[in-house]
MMTF fields as JSON, N, C-alpha, C and O atoms, coordinates in Angstrom:
{
  "mmtfVersion": "1.0.0",
  "mmtfProducer": "UNKNOWN",
  "numBonds": 231,
  "numAtoms": 232,
  "numGroups": 58,
  "numChains": 1,
  "numModels": 1,
  "chainsPerModel": [1],
  "groupsPerChain": [58],
  "chainIdList": ["A"],
  "bondAtomList": [4, 2, 8, 6, 12, 10, 16, 14, 20, 18, 24, 22, 28, 26, 32, 30, 36, 34, 40, 38, 44, 42, 48, 46, 52, 50, 56, 54, 60, 58, 64, 62, 68, 66, 72, 70, 76, 74, 80, 78, 84, 82, 88, 86, 92, 90, 96, 94, 100, 98, 104, 102, 108, 106, 112, 110, 116, 114, 120, 118, 124, 122, 128, 126, 132, 130, 136, 134, 140, 138, 144, 142, 148, 146, 152, 150, 156, 154, 160, 158, 164, 162, 168, 166, 172, 170, 176, 174, 180, 178, 184, 182, 188, 186, 192, 190, 196, 194, 200, 198, 204, 202, 208, 206, 212, 210, 216, 214, 220, 218, 224, 222, 228, 226],
  "bondOrderList": [1, 1, 1, 1, 1, 1, 1, 1, 1, 1, 1, 1, 1, 1, 1, 1, 1, 1, 1, 1, 1, 1, 1, 1, 1, 1, 1, 1, 1, 1, 1, 1, 1, 1, 1, 1, 1, 1, 1, 1, 1, 1, 1, 1, 1, 1, 1, 1, 1, 1, 1, 1, 1, 1, 1, 1, 1],
  "groupList": [{"groupName": "MET", "atomNameList": ["N", "CA", "C", "O"], "elementList": ["N", "C", "C", "O"], "formalChargeList": [0, 0, 0, 0], "bondAtomList": [1, 0, 2, 1, 3, 2], "bondOrderList": [1, 1, 2], "singleLetterCode": "M", "chemCompType": "L-PEPTIDE LINKING"}, {"groupName": "VAL", "atomNameList": ["N", "CA", "C", "O"], "elementList": ["N", "C", "C", "O"], "formalChargeList": [0, 0, 0, 0], "bondAtomList": [1, 0, 2, 1, 3, 2], "bondOrderList": [1, 1, 2], "singleLetterCode": "V", "chemCompType": "L-PEPTIDE LINKING"}, {"groupName": "LYS", "atomNameList": ["N", "CA", "C", "O"], "elementList": ["N", "C", "C", "O"], "formalChargeList": [0, 0, 0, 0], "bondAtomList": [1, 0, 2, 1, 3, 2], "bondOrderList": [1, 1, 2], "singleLetterCode": "K", "chemCompType": "L-PEPTIDE LINKING"}, {"groupName": "SER", "atomNameList": ["N", "CA", "C", "O"], "elementList": ["N", "C", "C", "O"], "formalChargeList": [0, 0, 0, 0], "bondAtomList": [1, 0, 2, 1, 3, 2], "bondOrderList": [1, 1, 2], "singleLetterCode": "S", "chemCompType": "L-PEPTIDE LINKING"}, {"groupName": "ILE", "atomNameList": ["N", "CA", "C", "O"], "elementList": ["N", "C", "C", "O"], "formalChargeList": [0, 0, 0, 0], "bondAtomList": [1, 0, 2, 1, 3, 2], "bondOrderList": [1, 1, 2], "singleLetterCode": "I", "chemCompType": "L-PEPTIDE LINKING"}, {"groupName": "LEU", "atomNameList": ["N", "CA", "C", "O"], "elementList": ["N", "C", "C", "O"], "formalChargeList": [0, 0, 0, 0], "bondAtomList": [1, 0, 2, 1, 3, 2], "bondOrderList": [1, 1, 2], "singleLetterCode": "L", "chemCompType": "L-PEPTIDE LINKING"}, {"groupName": "PHE", "atomNameList": ["N", "CA", "C", "O"], "elementList": ["N", "C", "C", "O"], "formalChargeList": [0, 0, 0, 0], "bondAtomList": [1, 0, 2, 1, 3, 2], "bondOrderList": [1, 1, 2], "singleLetterCode": "F", "chemCompType": "L-PEPTIDE LINKING"}, {"groupName": "HIS", "atomNameList": ["N", "CA", "C", "O"], "elementList": ["N", "C", "C", "O"], "formalChargeList": [0, 0, 0, 0], "bondAtomList": [1, 0, 2, 1, 3, 2], "bondOrderList": [1, 1, 2], "singleLetterCode": "H", "chemCompType": "L-PEPTIDE LINKING"}, {"groupName": "CYS", "atomNameList": ["N", "CA", "C", "O"], "elementList": ["N", "C", "C", "O"], "formalChargeList": [0, 0, 0, 0], "bondAtomList": [1, 0, 2, 1, 3, 2], "bondOrderList": [1, 1, 2], "singleLetterCode": "C", "chemCompType": "L-PEPTIDE LINKING"}, {"groupName": "ALA", "atomNameList": ["N", "CA", "C", "O"], "elementList": ["N", "C", "C", "O"], "formalChargeList": [0, 0, 0, 0], "bondAtomList": [1, 0, 2, 1, 3, 2], "bondOrderList": [1, 1, 2], "singleLetterCode": "A", "chemCompType": "L-PEPTIDE LINKING"}, {"groupName": "GLY", "atomNameList": ["N", "CA", "C", "O"], "elementList": ["N", "C", "C", "O"], "formalChargeList": [0, 0, 0, 0], "bondAtomList": [1, 0, 2, 1, 3, 2], "bondOrderList": [1, 1, 2], "singleLetterCode": "G", "chemCompType": "PEPTIDE LINKING"}, {"groupName": "GLN", "atomNameList": ["N", "CA", "C", "O"], "elementList": ["N", "C", "C", "O"], "formalChargeList": [0, 0, 0, 0], "bondAtomList": [1, 0, 2, 1, 3, 2], "bondOrderList": [1, 1, 2], "singleLetterCode": "Q", "chemCompType": "L-PEPTIDE LINKING"}, {"groupName": "TRP", "atomNameList": ["N", "CA", "C", "O"], "elementList": ["N", "C", "C", "O"], "formalChargeList": [0, 0, 0, 0], "bondAtomList": [1, 0, 2, 1, 3, 2], "bondOrderList": [1, 1, 2], "singleLetterCode": "W", "chemCompType": "L-PEPTIDE LINKING"}, {"groupName": "GLU", "atomNameList": ["N", "CA", "C", "O"], "elementList": ["N", "C", "C", "O"], "formalChargeList": [0, 0, 0, 0], "bondAtomList": [1, 0, 2, 1, 3, 2], "bondOrderList": [1, 1, 2], "singleLetterCode": "E", "chemCompType": "L-PEPTIDE LINKING"}, {"groupName": "THR", "atomNameList": ["N", "CA", "C", "O"], "elementList": ["N", "C", "C", "O"], "formalChargeList": [0, 0, 0, 0], "bondAtomList": [1, 0, 2, 1, 3, 2], "bondOrderList": [1, 1, 2], "singleLetterCode": "T", "chemCompType": "L-PEPTIDE LINKING"}, {"groupName": "ASP", "atomNameList": ["N", "CA", "C", "O"], "elementList": ["N", "C", "C", "O"], "formalChargeList": [0, 0, 0, 0], "bondAtomList": [1, 0, 2, 1, 3, 2], "bondOrderList": [1, 1, 2], "singleLetterCode": "D", "chemCompType": "L-PEPTIDE LINKING"}, {"groupName": "ARG", "atomNameList": ["N", "CA", "C", "O"], "elementList": ["N", "C", "C", "O"], "formalChargeList": [0, 0, 0, 0], "bondAtomList": [1, 0, 2, 1, 3, 2], "bondOrderList": [1, 1, 2], "singleLetterCode": "R", "chemCompType": "L-PEPTIDE LINKING"}, {"groupName": "PRO", "atomNameList": ["N", "CA", "C", "O"], "elementList": ["N", "C", "C", "O"], "formalChargeList": [0, 0, 0, 0], "bondAtomList": [1, 0, 2, 1, 3, 2], "bondOrderList": [1, 1, 2], "singleLetterCode": "P", "chemCompType": "L-PEPTIDE LINKING"}, {"groupName": "TYR", "atomNameList": ["N", "CA", "C", "O"], "elementList": ["N", "C", "C", "O"], "formalChargeList": [0, 0, 0, 0], "bondAtomList": [1, 0, 2, 1, 3, 2], "bondOrderList": [1, 1, 2], "singleLetterCode": "Y", "chemCompType": "L-PEPTIDE LINKING"}, {"groupName": "ASN", "atomNameList": ["N", "CA", "C", "O"], "elementList": ["N", "C", "C", "O"], "formalChargeList": [0, 0, 0, 0], "bondAtomList": [1, 0, 2, 1, 3, 2], "bondOrderList": [1, 1, 2], "singleLetterCode": "N", "chemCompType": "L-PEPTIDE LINKING"}],
  "groupTypeList": [0, 1, 2, 3, 4, 5, 3, 5, 3, 5, 6, 4, 7, 8, 9, 3, 5, 10, 6, 9, 11, 3, 11, 12, 4, 4, 13, 2, 2, 12, 9, 6, 2, 14, 10, 15, 12, 1, 16, 3, 3, 17, 9, 4, 10, 3, 15, 10, 14, 4, 18, 1, 10, 3, 15, 15, 15, 19],
  "groupIdList": [1, 2, 3, 4, 5, 6, 7, 8, 9, 10, 11, 12, 13, 14, 15, 16, 17, 18, 19, 20, 21, 22, 23, 24, 25, 26, 27, 28, 29, 30, 31, 32, 33, 34, 35, 36, 37, 38, 39, 40, 41, 42, 43, 44, 45, 46, 47, 48, 49, 50, 51, 52, 53, 54, 55, 56, 57, 58],
  "secStructList": [7, 7, 7, 7, 7, 7, 7, 7, 3, 3, 3, 3, 3, 3, 6, 6, 3, 3, 3, 3, 3, 3, 1, 1, 1, 7, 1, 3, 3, 3, 3, 3, 3, 7, 1, 1, 7, 7, 7, 1, 7, 7, 3, 3, 7, 6, 6, 1, 7, 3, 3, 7, 7, 7, 6, 6, 7, 7],
  "xCoordList": [20.296, 19.031, 18.88, 19.822, 17.719, 17.433, 16.832, 15.856, 17.409, 16.877, 15.98, 16.292, 14.898, 14.009, 13.769, 13.797, 13.535, 13.271, 11.86, 11.481, 11.089, 9.722, 9.726, 10.165, 9.243, 9.168, 7.711, 6.978, 7.293, 5.907, 5.821, 6.681, 4.794, 4.537, 3.144, 2.234, 2.991, 1.704, 1.17, 1.817, -0.011, -0.628, -1.659, -2.581, -1.505, -2.361, -2.968, -2.301, -4.245, -4.833, -5.537, -6.163, -5.425, -6.026, -6.633, -5.922, -7.929, -8.656, -8.331, -8.657, -7.703, -7.399, -5.899, -5.436, -5.143, -3.708, -3.397, -3.764, -2.739, -2.37, -0.859, -0.17, -0.331, 1.102, 1.403, 0.556, 2.597, 3.05, 4.192, 5.023, 4.223, 5.266, 5.836, 5.083, 7.133, 7.776, 7.637, 7.698, 7.45, 7.26, 8.546, 8.492, 9.696, 10.942, 11.806, 12.578, 11.695, 12.478, 11.528, 10.613, 11.739, 10.812, 11.141, 11.812, 10.663, 10.796, 9.644, 9.199, 9.185, 8.086, 8.602, 9.601, 7.92, 8.324, 7.745, 8.441, 6.491, 5.845, 4.585, 4.066, 4.099, 2.867, 2.192, 2.843, 0.9, 0.169, -1.091, -1.624, -1.56, -2.783, -3.888, -3.738, -4.986, -6.131, -7.123, -7.035, -8.067, -9.062, -10.202, -11.015, -10.276, -11.371, -10.99, -9.857, -11.926, -11.695, -11.311, -11.809, -10.421, -10.1, -10.827, -10.57, -11.743, -12.58, -12.361, -13.185, -11.29, -11.059, -9.573, -8.732, -9.278, -7.889, -7.231, -7.917, -5.911, -5.229, -5.249, -5.374, -5.128, -5.046, -3.684, -3.148, -3.13, -1.835, -2.044, -2.587, -1.611, -1.736, -0.71, 0.219, -0.87, 0.033, 1.47, 2.407, 1.645, 2.987, 3.557, 4.637, 2.838, 3.304, 2.837, 3.142, 2.096, 1.564, 0.524, -0.321, 0.574, -0.397, -1.456, -1.142, -2.716, -3.839, -4.632, -4.956, -4.941, -5.748, -6.811, -6.491, -8.06, -9.145, -9.658, -9.522, -10.244, -10.844, -12.219, -12.605, -12.944, -14.3, -14.342, -15.42, -13.188, -13.178, -13.394, -13.266, -13.723, -14.003, -12.782, -12.936, -11.592, -10.369, -9.674, -8.63],
  "yCoordList": [-24.26, -23.976, -22.457, -21.752, -21.981, -20.554, -20.254, -20.883, -19.305, -18.902, -17.695, -16.797, -17.676, -16.511, -15.979, -16.721, -14.695, -14.034, -13.499, -12.784, -13.839, -13.347, -12.097, -12.127, -11.018, -9.757, -9.399, -9.209, -9.308, -8.986, -7.58, -7.157, -6.876, -5.553, -5.527, -6.188, -4.773, -4.593, -3.233, -2.21, -3.222, -1.975, -1.57, -2.329, -0.392, 0.084, 1.409, 2.267, 1.563, 2.884, 3.281, 2.456, 4.533, 5.067, 6.408, 7.329, 6.527, 7.74, 8.024, 7.213, 9.148, 9.465, 9.461, 10.141, 8.7, 8.576, 7.119, 6.246, 6.839, 5.471, 5.351, 6.313, 4.17, 3.96, 2.475, 1.646, 2.146, 0.755, 0.592, 1.486, -0.537, -0.798, -2.184, -3.154, -2.289, -3.575, -4.392, -3.851, -5.699, -6.57, -6.743, -6.85, -6.772, -7.064, -5.835, -5.81, -4.849, -3.624, -2.539, -2.144, -2.067, -1.107, 0.303, 1.074, 0.614, 1.959, 2.189, 1.269, 3.386, 3.73, 3.739, 4.394, 3.009, 2.946, 4.098, 4.685, 4.429, 5.552, 5.928, 5.144, 7.118, 7.6, 8.567, 9.186, 8.685, 9.67, 10.066, 9.282, 11.253, 11.737, 11.677, 12.194, 11.05, 10.971, 12.067, 12.689, 12.3, 13.34, 12.908, 13.735, 11.606, 11.09, 9.693, 9.256, 8.992, 7.659, 6.656, 6.732, 5.712, 4.559, 3.382, 3.035, 2.76, 1.695, 0.346, -0.555, 0.191, -1.063, -1.411, -0.619, -2.596, -3.042, -2.438, -2.113, -2.284, -1.805, -2.886, -4.07, -2.485, -3.411, -3.227, -2.12, -4.324, -4.268, -4.544, -5.584, -3.609, -3.75, -4.72, -5.116, -5.105, -6.067, -5.549, -6.339, -4.228, -3.639, -3.372, -2.793, -3.791, -3.608, -2.324, -2.081, -1.49, -0.258, -0.585, -1.456, 0.101, -0.101, 0.984, 2.174, 0.561, 1.485, 1.473, 0.412, 2.665, 2.804, 3.848, 4.953, 3.514, 4.467, 5.003, 4.358, 6.176, 6.744, 7.293, 7.338, 7.704, 8.213, 9.609, 10.191, 10.158, 11.491, 11.436, 12.454, 10.242, 10.028, 10.211, 10.438, 10.118, 10.195, 8.853, 8.712],
  "zCoordList": [-8.769, -8.11, -8.002, -7.638, -8.313, -8.23, -6.869, -6.461, -6.175, -4.877, -5.071, -5.853, -4.377, -4.452, -3.051, -2.069, -2.984, -1.712, -1.746, -2.674, -0.749, -0.641, 0.221, 1.37, -0.328, 0.402, 0.599, -0.372, 1.83, 2.139, 2.708, 3.481, 2.327, 2.887, 3.467, 2.967, 4.504, 5.147, 4.732, 4.955, 4.128, 3.699, 4.736, 5.033, 5.278, 6.359, 5.954, 5.375, 6.268, 6.073, 7.359, 8.023, 7.691, 8.901, 8.554, 8.151, 8.705, 8.31, 6.855, 5.988, 6.564, 5.168, 4.888, 3.973, 5.669, 5.443, 5.154, 5.941, 4.06, 3.712, 3.67, 3.332, 4.012, 3.91, 3.838, 4.168, 3.412, 3.358, 4.348, 4.507, 4.999, 5.987, 5.715, 5.632, 5.578, 5.387, 6.663, 7.767, 6.505, 7.662, 8.466, 9.691, 7.805, 8.504, 8.748, 9.706, 7.928, 8.097, 8.58, 7.858, 9.775, 10.373, 9.888, 10.574, 8.712, 8.168, 7.2, 6.513, 7.157, 6.261, 4.833, 4.534, 3.945, 2.543, 1.741, 0.913, 1.972, 1.3, 2.046, 2.841, 1.793, 2.418, 1.458, 0.617, 1.596, 0.8, 1.543, 2.328, 1.305, 1.924, 0.882, -0.225, 1.238, 0.328, 0.671, 1.73, -0.227, -0.005, 0.888, 1.3, 1.199, 2.017, 2.5, 2.301, 3.133, 3.682, 2.596, 1.473, 2.932, 2.093, 2.722, 3.875, 1.962, 2.523, 1.838, 1.991, 1.102, 0.392, 0.402, 0.828, -0.071, -0.164, -1.394, -2.362, -1.372, -2.575, -3.652, -3.341, -4.905, -6.035, -6.693, -6.733, -7.209, -7.873, -9.352, -9.725, -10.199, -11.646, -12.202, -11.498, -13.465, -14.1, -14.193, -14.302, -14.151, -14.192, -12.803, -12.681, -11.744, -10.373, -9.717, -8.55, -10.454, -9.883, -8.826, -9.037, -7.694, -6.623, -6.729, -6.748, -6.798, -6.904, -5.606, -5.072, -5.104, -3.896, -4.182, -4.62, -3.943, -4.166, -2.842, -1.803, -2.89, -1.689, -2.031, -3.199, -1.026, -1.216, -1.827, -1.948, -2.215, -2.826, -4.342, -5.023, -4.876, -6.303, -7.198, -8.398, -6.655, -7.477, -7.506, -8.143]
}
């Protein structure tokens, strides 16, 4: 039998700062500063890349 582990992350954005937080391990995984507000959910590409857009047109 193959065992699998489900790892969930909570993606939070506040003003122009975005970061990911693991649900079970209380430590910041990554952070980045955007040029403007983030008004949408992140998207995950087929290769696992996480894309986040902001109102700064980048």
